[in-house]
Structure formats: structure tokens, C-alpha cells
BAFI-3210 file (N, C-alpha, C; in Angstrom, 3 decimals, decimal comma, padded with zeros to 6 digits):
// residues 73
n [1|2|3|4|5|6|7|8|9|10|11|12|13|14|15|16|17|18|19|20|21|22|23|24|25|26|27|28|29|30|31|32|33|34|35|36|37|38|39|40|41|42|43|44|45|46|47|48|49|50|51|52|53|54|55|56|57|58|59|60|61|62|63|64|65|66|67|68|69|70|71|72|73]
n.u [063,632|061,244|061,708|060,254|058,954|058,181|055,882|055,310|053,004|053,390|053,964|057,271|057,396|056,056|057,655|059,596|059,557|056,499|055,472|055,926|054,341|054,075|053,113|052,166|051,754|050,795|049,898|049,955|052,013|054,224|054,215|055,112|057,535|058,878|058,659|060,254|062,766|063,419|062,278|061,058|057,726|054,505|051,932|049,645|048,485|045,517|042,084|041,608|039,889|038,049|037,764|038,953|041,584|044,314|046,281|049,236|051,738|055,139|058,799|061,298|065,119|065,703|063,903|061,504|057,901|056,477|054,147|052,627|050,790|048,104|046,159|042,794|040,768]
n.v [001,130|-000,748|-003,428|-003,621|-006,163|-006,841|-008,687|-009,687|-011,615|-012,346|-014,079|-014,570|-013,478|-011,306|-009,354|-006,213|-003,979|-003,620|-002,087|001,000|004,469|006,775|010,121|011,690|014,288|013,637|010,715|009,219|010,116|009,802|006,939|006,674|007,668|006,148|003,670|004,147|004,423|001,976|000,985|-001,812|-002,115|-002,787|-002,719|-000,751|002,907|002,982|003,513|003,868|001,862|003,474|005,456|008,019|008,293|007,665|004,942|003,035|000,355|-000,242|-001,459|-000,889|-000,578|-002,376|-004,312|-003,653|-002,920|000,002|002,198|004,349|007,346|009,326|011,729|012,398|014,064]
n.w [023,060|021,477|019,056|015,905|014,065|010,645|008,576|005,350|003,518|000,858|-002,300|-003,929|-006,336|-006,253|-005,293|-005,853|-008,407|-010,351|-012,334|-013,816|-014,352|-016,825|-017,446|-020,759|-023,031|-025,629|-026,704|-029,098|-030,567|-028,467|-028,773|-031,416|-031,527|-029,675|-030,900|-033,419|-032,251|-031,479|-029,078|-027,043|-027,519|-026,110|-026,725|-028,737|-028,519|-026,508|-025,635|-021,990|-019,625|-018,141|-019,767|-019,394|-020,263|-022,547|-023,092|-023,267|-023,339|-022,549|-022,445|-020,159|-020,290|-018,308|-018,376|-017,057|-016,884|-018,674|-018,394|-020,592|-020,399|-021,285|-020,431|-021,298|-020,379]
ca.u [062,629|060,958|061,915|059,016|059,254|057,049|055,914|054,294|052,660|053,369|054,939|058,386|057,173|055,331|058,704|060,022|058,757|055,745|055,458|055,825|053,521|054,521|052,198|052,732|050,650|050,285|050,442|050,338|053,574|055,054|054,343|055,650|059,079|059,493|058,949|061,381|064,005|063,580|062,107|060,039|056,448|053,778|050,813|049,363|047,643|044,146|041,288|041,409|038,601|037,113|037,581|039,590|042,997|044,663|047,445|050,136|052,920|056,590|059,601|062,510|066,220|065,675|062,654|060,263|056,906|056,328|052,828|052,498|049,269|047,806|045,053|042,021|039,694]
ca.v [001,195|-002,112|-003,483|-004,099|-007,072|-006,687|-009,600|-009,778|-012,817|-012,124|-014,733|-013,999|-013,078|-009,729|-008,365|-005,453|-002,974|-004,188|-001,098|002,545|005,068|008,312|010,881|012,484|015,139|012,939|009,160|008,696|010,723|009,028|005,707|006,597|008,052|004,876|002,497|004,537|004,184|000,426|000,498|-002,848|-001,539|-004,129|-002,200|000,697|003,546|002,571|004,184|003,273|001,352|004,559|006,529|009,289|008,143|006,717|004,123|002,067|-000,197|-000,593|-002,120|-000,101|-001,509|-003,422|-005,154|-003,059|-002,323|001,257|002,504|005,733|007,873|010,654|012,174|012,891|014,920]
ca.w [022,013|021,065|017,538|015,155|012,767|009,766|007,817|004,394|003,065|-000,756|-002,988|-004,264|-007,693|-006,149|-004,763|-006,610|-009,205|-011,319|-013,424|-013,638|-015,222|-017,038|-018,154|-021,760|-023,695|-026,985|-026,808|-030,269|-030,860|-027,919|-029,356|-032,779|-031,224|-029,063|-031,947|-034,286|-031,574|-031,344|-027,817|-027,082|-027,262|-025,920|-027,310|-029,279|-027,607|-026,599|-024,466|-020,706|-019,317|-017,667|-020,910|-019,148|-020,805|-023,560|-022,394|-023,713|-022,367|-023,479|-021,503|-020,281|-020,489|-017,433|-018,591|-016,233|-017,780|-018,397|-018,823|-021,027|-020,252|-021,851|-019,831|-022,299|-019,538]
c.u [062,623|061,202|060,534|059,605|057,854|057,098|054,852|054,314|052,566|054,300|056,102|058,214|056,471|056,503|059,302|059,007|057,817|055,737|055,583|054,765|054,150|053,522|052,733|051,382|049,959|050,979|050,775|051,768|054,599|055,330|055,274|057,290|059,573|059,736|060,144|062,831|064,267|063,256|061,073|058,700|055,547|052,500|050,734|048,603|046,134|043,563|041,547|039,990|037,597|036,961|038,211|040,991|043,126|046,017|048,110|051,034|054,178|057,521|060,951|063,861|066,251|064,677|061,525|059,244|056,703|054,967|052,726|051,058|049,109|046,372|044,063|040,919|040,347]
c.v [-000,409|-002,106|-004,048|-005,127|-006,932|-007,848|-009,469|-010,926|-012,773|-013,140|-013,830|-013,072|-011,511|-008,990|-007,566|-004,599|-003,750|-003,360|000,229|003,363|006,371|008,834|011,683|013,228|014,468|011,529|008,560|009,072|009,916|007,667|005,687|006,845|006,743|003,812|002,825|004,425|002,631|000,020|-000,697|-002,275|-002,769|-003,876|-000,979|001,268|003,173|003,164|003,268|002,828|002,384|005,560|007,848|009,518|007,363|006,088|003,165|001,438|-000,428|-001,069|-001,071|-000,953|-002,644|-004,435|-004,815|-002,498|-000,988|001,601|004,065|006,053|009,125|010,834|012,935|014,100|015,845]
c.w [021,443|019,444|017,032|013,947|011,983|008,700|006,645|003,791|001,414|-001,387|-003,507|-005,592|-007,435|-005,519|-005,944|-007,512|-010,418|-012,325|-012,946|-014,621|-015,404|-017,986|-019,493|-022,385|-024,952|-027,036|-028,033|-030,699|-030,012|-028,396|-030,687|-032,384|-030,645|-030,115|-032,839|-033,504|-030,920|-029,836|-028,065|-026,684|-027,307|-026,561|-027,830|-028,224|-027,535|-025,250|-023,135|-020,536|-018,812|-018,692|-020,669|-019,538|-021,896|-022,956|-023,351|-023,036|-023,259|-022,265|-021,472|-020,295|-019,631|-017,465|-017,426|-017,037|-017,513|-018,920|-019,306|-020,985|-020,556|-021,245|-021,000|-021,649|-018,715]
res [m|k|s|v|k|q|s|f|d|l|p|i|i|n|v|g|l|c|h|i|a|l|r|v|k|d|s|e|r|a|y|k|k|l|v|e|q|n|v|k|v|l|s|k|p|i|p|s|s|c|g|t|a|k|v|f|f|c|m|d|p|d|n|v|r|v|e|i|v|e|m|l|k]
***
């Protein structure tokens, strides 16, 4: 069997996890609970650009961005 070498022309800053997304039923409640627990929250819940969700971001203990998503429709 022939070995296949795969190359990615991406800068090193693109290696690894950029962010993950978690779906919740109530983004406002999730936001308040995370703030109460001293989680680093980057934004308040706001409507997504397409208007189908409310989203906000926070950081996990490893400094990976976590997107919290509440679907509206």
C-alpha cells in the first residue's frame, strides 16, 4: 500500500481548537449562572446575524472559546 503524505498550508496559529459550541434552552439563564460562578464571559447574549439564535461566548479553563447558543426558531 502506498503512503499518502498530506500537507496543510496553514499558519501555526490555526492549529488546534478555535472554539466549541454548546446549545442551551435559555441563554440568559446560562449567562447568569456562568457569571455567578466566576467564569470568564466575553459577551452578553445577543441575536445572531441571521436572527435564528441568541449567542454569547465564554472561556473554558484551558482558554478555549465556548460559544453558547440558544436556538430561537
